[in-house]
MARTOR-905307 format. One line per 4 residues: number of its first residue (from 1); their letters; for each residue x, y, z of N, C-alpha, C. Coordinates in Angstrom, 3 decimals. Each point is the difference from the previous one (the first is absolute). Layout:
<atoms>
NUM	A	X:Y:Z:X:Y:Z:X:Y:Z; ...;
</atoms>
This chain:
<atoms>
1	MLID	-1.234:19.204:1.126:0.625:-1.130:0.161:0.628:-0.794:1.144; -0.788:-1.232:-0.341:0.486:-0.318:1.663:1.549:-0.337:-0.076; 0.620:-0.757:-1.748:1.122:-0.562:-0.653:1.444:1.539:1.031; -0.529:1.339:0.243:0.803:0.993:-0.605:-0.081:0.278:2.137;
5	LSIK	-0.768:-0.740:1.067:0.572:0.660:1.051:1.084:-1.014:1.054; 0.025:0.895:0.916:1.325:-0.950:0.559:-0.761:-1.376:0.740; 0.961:-0.874:0.150:0.172:-0.796:0.110:-0.910:-0.148:1.167; 0.443:1.298:1.037:-0.886:-0.269:1.448:-1.520:0.767:0.153;
9	EFFK	0.254:1.191:-2.096:-1.468:-0.064:0.122:-0.913:-0.707:-0.473; 0.371:-1.061:-0.630:-0.832:-1.153:-0.184:-0.106:-0.526:0.322; 0.572:-0.890:1.236:-0.283:-0.416:0.425:-0.984:0.606:1.759; -0.005:1.048:0.007:-1.337:1.144:0.670:-1.031:-0.051:-0.434;
13	KMSS	0.201:0.247:-1.102:-1.378:-0.140:-1.083:-1.337:-1.754:-0.115; 2.090:-0.560:-0.273:-1.376:-1.313:-0.198:-0.335:-0.004:1.585; 0.046:0.327:1.272:-0.120:-1.209:1.631:-1.731:1.643:-0.216; -0.134:0.225:-0.692:-1.286:1.348:0.223:-0.836:-1.037:-1.043;
17	KDVP	-1.729:0.643:1.376:-1.005:-0.580:-1.421:0.448:-0.015:-1.478; -0.014:0.964:-0.794:0.491:0.555:-1.503:-0.051:-1.245:-0.123; 0.181:0.153:-1.473:1.059:-0.424:-0.945:1.566:0.251:0.306; 0.673:-1.553:-0.846:0.059:-0.868:0.088:-0.624:-0.999:0.619;
21	GGGS	0.063:-0.839:-0.445:-0.658:-1.414:0.120:1.557:-1.080:-0.131; -0.523:-1.733:0.508:0.431:-0.476:-0.428:0.669:-0.119:-1.189; -0.443:0.421:-1.481:0.143:-0.742:-0.527:1.805:1.067:-0.601; -0.772:1.334:1.093:1.319:0.772:-0.815:1.345:-1.058:1.177;
25	GAAL	-0.357:0.084:0.910:1.554:-0.472:0.813:0.395:-1.415:-0.463; -1.356:-0.949:-0.529:0.814:-1.434:-1.598:0.886:0.281:-1.151; -0.404:1.313:-0.134:0.766:0.537:-0.940:1.665:0.946:0.797; -0.141:0.593:0.862:1.315:0.489:0.544:0.982:-1.739:0.761;
29	VGTT	0.190:-1.020:0.452:-0.109:-0.567:0.440:1.133:-1.064:-1.202; -1.216:0.557:-1.762:0.558:-0.878:-0.889:0.620:1.214:-0.747; 0.174:1.187:0.505:0.836:0.779:-0.148:1.409:0.537:0.059; -0.211:-0.931:1.414:1.349:-0.368:1.010:0.927:-1.113:-1.153;
33	GVSL	-0.992:-1.398:0.260:1.294:-0.924:-0.928:-0.458:0.043:-0.918; -0.202:0.634:-1.692:0.329:0.508:-0.612:1.146:0.633:0.383; 0.365:1.796:0.980:1.168:-0.156:-0.071:1.018:-0.210:0.843; -0.149:-0.749:0.647:0.868:-1.005:0.537:1.148:-1.157:-1.398;
37	LLMA	-1.425:-0.442:-0.762:0.906:-0.819:-0.961:0.968:0.707:-1.078; -0.475:1.152:-0.296:0.309:1.130:-0.856:1.382:0.388:0.872; 0.301:0.044:0.726:1.055:0.741:0.351:0.724:-0.775:0.204; -0.621:-1.898:0.231:0.990:-0.743:0.110:0.516:-0.647:-1.475;
41	AEMG	-0.974:0.560:-0.970:0.440:0.195:-1.232:1.243:0.184:-1.208; -0.211:1.927:0.429:1.315:0.465:0.410:1.168:0.222:0.914; -0.265:-0.604:1.149:1.397:-0.671:-0.113:0.366:-0.851:0.081; -0.630:-1.701:-0.799:0.700:-0.126:-0.092:0.646:-0.514:-1.785;
45	QQEG	-0.419:1.606:-0.640:0.241:0.476:-1.073:1.100:0.827:-0.240; 0.507:-0.044:0.990:0.709:1.386:0.509:1.574:-1.809:0.207; -0.218:-1.138:1.063:1.155:-0.684:0.195:-0.601:-0.885:-1.243; 0.386:0.232:-1.211:0.012:-0.646:-1.057:-1.386:-1.748:-0.249;
49	YNLK	-1.097:0.247:0.687:-0.693:-1.236:-0.005:-1.268:0.698:-1.664; -0.760:-0.762:-0.652:-0.618:0.640:-0.529:-1.278:-0.412:0.083; 0.033:1.592:0.826:-1.775:-0.744:0.078:-0.537:2.242:-0.430; 0.793:-0.005:-1.139:-0.624:1.816:-0.687:-0.830:-0.531:-0.759;
53	QYIE	-1.017:-0.921:-0.450:-1.180:-0.534:-0.521:-1.165:0.046:0.624; -0.251:0.238:1.464:-0.632:-0.150:1.274:0.022:1.817:0.371; 1.268:0.546:-0.345:-0.394:1.747:0.243:-1.914:0.114:-0.478; 0.280:0.513:-1.453:-0.713:0.552:-0.032:-1.635:-0.451:0.119;
57	DLQK	-0.711:-1.383:-0.540:-0.800:-0.387:0.963:-0.438:-0.250:1.834; 1.309:0.128:0.598:-0.359:0.450:1.505:-0.139:1.777:0.320; 0.212:0.580:-1.220:0.475:1.630:0.307:-1.834:0.534:-0.452; -1.132:-1.047:-1.404:-0.642:0.140:-0.742:-0.778:-0.891:1.659;
61	LQQS	0.361:-0.784:1.114:-0.981:-0.459:0.484:-0.038:0.403:1.479; 1.026:0.802:0.033:0.320:1.341:0.830:-1.460:0.846:0.049; 0.179:0.900:-1.173:-1.058:0.977:-0.865:-1.118:-0.805:0.302; -0.272:-0.857:-0.630:-1.735:0.027:0.270:-0.467:-0.724:1.405;
65	LLQY	1.020:-0.159:0.293:-0.859:-0.746:1.940:-0.447:1.558:0.426; 1.841:1.302:-0.106:-0.517:1.603:1.277:-1.156:0.154:-1.380; -0.285:0.437:-0.732:-1.202:0.072:-0.770:-1.351:-0.751:0.577; 0.094:-1.413:0.094:-0.886:-0.685:1.018:-0.798:0.669:0.923;
69	IDED	0.674:0.410:1.133:-0.385:0.904:1.317:-0.264:0.789:-0.231; 0.092:0.905:-1.060:-0.648:1.169:0.228:-2.145:-0.839:-0.825; 0.303:-0.486:-1.531:-0.963:-0.675:-0.195:-0.833:-0.567:0.590; 0.311:-0.464:1.467:-0.312:-0.879:1.235:-1.279:0.634:0.560;
73	AKAL	1.369:1.009:0.334:-0.380:0.845:0.897:-1.682:0.870:-0.271; -0.277:0.656:-1.766:-0.070:0.341:-1.059:-1.537:-0.460:0.282; 0.020:-1.634:-0.482:-0.905:-0.601:-0.304:-1.237:-0.761:1.513; 1.187:0.305:1.644:-1.085:0.220:1.136:-0.714:0.874:-0.391;
77	SNAL	0.608:1.361:-0.081:-0.924:0.756:0.219:-0.427:0.543:-0.766; 0.126:-0.213:-1.454:-1.525:0.268:-1.471:-1.556:-1.671:0.401; 1.077:-1.704:0.902:-1.248:-0.399:0.732:-0.519:-0.151:0.728; 0.202:0.748:0.789:-0.557:0.211:1.518:-1.485:0.397:-0.437;
81	PKLT	0.140:1.661:-0.488:-1.292:0.787:-0.341:-1.018:-0.847:-0.302; 0.927:-0.291:-1.966:-1.103:-0.435:-0.358:-0.991:-1.697:0.405; 0.694:-0.635:0.655:-0.993:-1.173:0.526:-1.266:0.503:0.964; 0.658:0.884:0.664:-1.065:1.273:1.159:-0.858:-0.066:-1.230;
85	AVGA	0.227:1.024:-0.684:-0.980:-0.021:-0.728:-1.010:-0.691:-1.214; 0.672:-0.683:-0.275:-0.702:-1.517:-0.220:-0.888:-0.690:0.575; 0.644:-0.452:1.145:-1.077:0.035:1.387:-0.149:-1.384:-0.312; -0.020:-0.926:1.244:-0.410:-1.005:0.424:-1.130:-1.547:-1.245;
89	DGNK	-0.885:1.102:-0.140:-1.613:-0.653:-1.081:0.444:1.435:-1.364; 0.876:0.393:-0.572:0.514:0.854:-1.122:0.244:-1.533:-0.800; 0.452:0.538:-1.143:0.057:-0.558:-1.176:0.878:-0.666:0.400; 0.315:-1.215:-0.934:1.288:-1.036:0.593:0.668:0.109:-0.890;
93	DDWN	0.145:0.521:-1.249:0.920:-0.127:-1.057:0.690:1.926:-0.452; -0.786:0.674:0.801:0.975:1.181:1.201:0.505:-0.597:1.184; -0.181:-0.663:0.039:1.084:-0.605:1.376:1.033:-0.852:-0.489; -0.271:-0.824:-1.012:0.849:-0.600:-0.016:1.146:0.446:-0.714;
97	SVLA	0.052:1.050:-0.610:-0.004:0.883:-1.109:1.208:0.507:0.779; -0.108:0.900:1.434:0.940:0.229:0.913:0.698:-0.084:0.228; -0.774:-1.874:0.701:1.424:-0.514:0.761:0.662:-1.309:-1.231; 0.064:0.236:-0.984:0.241:-0.467:-1.104:1.392:0.877:0.110;
101	EAVA	-0.001:1.210:-0.471:1.053:1.251:0.184:0.984:-0.358:1.213; -0.895:0.400:1.312:1.361:-1.048:1.194:-0.345:-1.320:-0.041; 0.489:-0.968:-0.769:0.636:-1.106:0.185:1.391:0.425:-1.034; -0.146:1.031:-1.012:1.176:-0.400:-1.457:0.590:0.514:1.448;
105	VPIN	0.213:1.187:0.452:1.609:0.621:0.404:0.694:-1.034:1.262; -0.669:-0.929:0.529:0.720:-1.621:0.516:0.363:-0.806:-0.694; -0.953:0.129:-0.933:0.937:-1.777:-1.784:1.227:1.093:0.056; -0.265:0.597:-0.493:1.198:0.817:-0.519:1.200:-0.197:0.810;
109	IATA	-0.303:0.047:1.892:1.107:0.523:0.517:0.793:-2.306:0.246; -1.402:-0.229:0.125:0.280:-1.371:-0.428:1.568:-1.079:-0.928; -0.985:1.260:-1.119:1.227:-0.918:-1.552:0.998:0.580:0.065; 0.465:1.377:0.765:1.069:0.626:-0.024:0.566:-0.615:0.826;
113	GVKA	-0.528:-0.832:1.201:0.803:-0.220:1.535:0.369:-1.554:-1.403; -0.777:-0.585:-0.313:0.710:-1.410:-0.906:1.257:0.184:-1.475; -0.297:1.001:-0.174:1.055:0.487:-0.548:1.428:0.174:0.118; -0.696:0.496:1.582:1.476:0.223:0.527:0.976:-1.095:0.831;
117	LKIA	-1.107:-1.090:-0.160:0.654:-1.447:0.742:0.041:-1.013:-0.781; -0.655:1.181:-0.609:1.565:-1.098:-1.946:1.297:0.440:-0.191; -0.191:1.091:-0.268:1.512:1.085:0.313:0.845:-0.471:1.020; -0.273:0.435:1.433:0.139:-1.166:1.132:0.717:-1.703:-0.561;
121	QEML	-0.915:-0.465:-0.298:0.645:-1.519:0.593:1.657:-0.538:-1.011; -0.524:1.187:-1.360:0.854:0.299:-0.894:1.477:0.293:0.008; -0.389:0.958:0.641:1.626:0.640:0.424:0.176:-0.521:0.928; -0.490:-0.938:1.224:0.764:-0.652:0.784:0.606:-1.215:-0.086;
125	NNAP	-0.027:0.298:-1.614:0.683:-1.427:-0.740:1.495:0.821:-0.633; 0.480:1.185:-0.046:0.824:0.772:-0.400:0.553:0.507:0.595; -0.627:0.551:1.104:0.869:0.924:0.845:1.069:-0.136:1.443; 0.456:1.090:0.583:0.980:-0.845:0.104:-0.510:0.169:2.210;
129	HILI	0.420:-1.524:0.153:-0.258:-0.084:1.938:-0.399:1.172:0.818; 1.032:1.018:-0.738:0.301:0.978:1.599:-2.178:0.585:-0.448; -0.573:-0.570:-0.356:-0.988:1.054:-1.189:-1.739:-0.638:0.513; 1.101:-1.469:0.446:-1.863:-0.757:-0.482:-0.569:0.452:1.332;
133	CDMT	0.386:0.306:1.250:-0.799:0.424:0.972:-0.600:0.743:-0.193; 0.482:1.410:-1.034:-1.114:0.513:-0.026:-1.304:-0.322:-1.665; 0.292:-0.269:-0.711:-0.642:-0.776:-0.529:-1.275:-0.459:0.509; 0.802:-0.738:0.854:-0.960:-1.455:0.459:-1.429:0.804:0.736;
137	FAAI	0.178:1.457:0.785:-0.516:0.725:0.972:-1.075:0.390:-0.925; 0.842:0.470:-1.491:-0.919:1.257:-1.053:-1.053:-0.998:0.152; 0.346:-1.301:-0.915:-1.211:-0.729:-0.302:-1.006:-0.885:1.282; 0.844:0.156:1.404:-1.265:-0.366:0.863:-0.311:1.670:-0.257;
141	ACHS	0.039:1.288:-0.097:-0.790:1.110:0.507:-1.339:-0.029:-1.603; 0.497:-0.354:-1.110:-0.425:-0.520:-1.241:-1.437:-0.738:0.087; 0.814:-0.638:0.639:-1.247:-1.439:0.334:-0.475:0.345:1.004; -0.227:1.054:1.029:-0.710:0.281:1.231:-1.120:1.526:-1.074;
145	SIQG	0.669:0.660:-0.769:-0.796:0.575:-0.626:-1.810:-0.393:-1.176; 1.246:-0.946:-0.333:-1.830:-1.161:-0.760:-0.831:-0.236:0.893; 0.556:-0.474:1.181:-1.166:-0.830:1.139:-0.873:1.203:-0.266; 0.397:1.315:0.496:-0.417:0.995:0.451:-1.176:0.272:-1.157;
149	AILL	0.599:0.321:-1.289:-0.344:0.488:-0.562:-2.014:-1.346:0.010; 0.697:-1.107:-0.294:-0.947:-0.967:-0.280:-1.020:-0.290:0.696; 0.369:0.108:1.989:-0.984:0.217:1.020:-0.898:1.373:-0.845; 0.333:1.287:-0.293:-1.398:1.052:-0.285:-0.582:-0.351:-1.261;
153	ANLN	0.824:-0.636:-0.719:0.055:-0.381:-1.329:-1.630:-1.158:0.099; 0.173:-0.974:1.240:-0.391:-0.669:0.736:-1.393:0.014:0.646; -0.114:1.398:0.207:-1.007:0.662:1.188:-0.969:1.146:-1.112; 0.493:0.030:-1.128:-0.778:0.527:-0.892:-0.839:-0.639:-0.760;
157	ISLF	0.796:-0.569:-0.322:-1.014:-1.228:-0.632:-0.825:-0.859:0.414; 0.110:-0.336:1.223:-1.089:-0.643:0.857:-1.281:1.578:0.056; -0.043:0.471:-0.036:-0.821:1.250:-0.210:-0.896:0.492:-1.139; 0.138:-1.311:-0.738:-0.439:0.239:-1.783:-1.497:-0.741:0.220;
161	RDNQ	-0.636:1.226:-1.083:-2.172:-0.028:-0.080:0.346:-1.445:-0.597; -0.557:-1.179:0.218:-0.931:-0.753:-1.062:1.070:0.313:-1.313; 1.173:-0.653:-0.286:0.532:0.059:-0.907:1.372:-1.002:0.631; -0.516:-2.047:-0.647:0.638:-0.040:-0.053:1.093:-0.126:-0.952;
165	ELTD	-0.101:0.162:-0.870:1.019:-0.032:-1.192:1.339:0.664:0.099; -0.894:1.630:1.238:1.204:0.204:-0.016:0.672:-0.341:1.063; -0.485:0.237:0.636:0.905:-0.890:1.593:0.341:-1.320:-0.564; -0.218:-0.425:-0.743:0.788:-1.434:-0.482:1.244:0.260:-1.131;
169	QYNQ	0.083:1.694:-0.031:0.619:0.397:-0.786:1.408:0.628:0.648; -0.113:0.486:1.097:0.577:0.430:0.923:0.734:-0.989:0.624; -1.082:-0.885:0.568:0.769:-1.340:0.788:0.791:-0.417:-0.209; -0.076:-0.671:-1.838:1.064:-0.848:-0.777:1.567:1.481:-0.477;
173	QIIM	0.095:0.805:-0.212:0.843:1.066:-0.259:0.434:-0.156:1.592; -0.391:-0.362:1.208:0.385:0.662:1.415:0.577:-1.468:0.613; -0.462:-0.620:-0.506:0.605:-2.161:0.277:1.338:0.188:-0.849; -0.343:-0.034:-1.214:1.256:0.520:-0.518:1.303:0.871:0.289;
177	LNDE	-0.334:1.586:0.377:1.465:0.149:1.054:0.234:-0.220:0.937; -0.877:-0.597:0.748:0.505:-0.842:1.618:0.485:-0.946:-0.388; -0.561:-1.240:-0.520:1.036:-1.249:-0.350:2.096:0.374:-0.641; -0.560:1.031:-0.640:1.725:-0.049:-0.829:0.480:1.057:0.271;
181	ANML	-0.288:1.042:1.198:0.658:0.497:1.279:-0.410:-0.905:1.112; 0.006:-1.171:0.037:0.845:-0.638:1.172:0.328:-0.842:0.015; 0.216:-0.873:-1.871:1.169:-0.906:-0.115:0.613:1.322:-0.338; 0.411:0.501:-0.398:1.018:1.138:0.058:1.071:0.189:1.226;
185	IQAI	-1.018:-0.380:0.307:0.715:1.194:1.522:0.733:-1.643:1.086; -0.335:-0.973:-0.972:0.496:-1.244:1.042:0.978:-0.473:-0.682; 0.377:0.533:-1.539:0.442:-0.465:-0.791:1.377:0.655:0.518; -0.443:1.564:0.515:1.246:0.812:0.270:0.560:0.036:1.408;
189	NRQ	-0.715:-0.432:0.782:-0.214:-0.780:1.525:1.246:-1.171:-0.269; -0.285:-0.340:-0.622:1.320:-1.065:-0.121:1.200:0.006:-0.306; -0.035:0.652:-0.545:1.351:0.185:-0.616:1.087:0.777:0.761;
</atoms>
């Protein structure tokens, strides 16, 4: 499992031609942001600020994003041979099914990132001044994670064959995630 590697080993593996790919990187960046938010919530709580309500949600997001690091690598390693097996002239339903599986993880990463941005925005209103820089940087990391995940999802969505309904369904989901993420990061940057 990738998440069991040291940081050095993880980046060495990431810089090779095998998995992990961009989705695992997006999940890692999101995990970094969520972990910083969790640190800020813990520190703020110790300083007497009421941030306890965020800690459990952040812990769940952290675990989900860690899981997505490995899930994306698995999805990528499963998708490439399946797409090759289906081939350029293969069954479009089989092709689209493989791509739909590949789109699911980046969408989950982006969704987790949006949840983290919502928490960051709320925390910024209730946290000690000394933690604002850490929380803002954490939000920027979460936003970067979302943007990377959306980029990857869009790539896979663009490869769907002759299924406009499926393409539109995923595109709508991506647009909503992107719009919400951009609105949240702009609000956070103004705080």
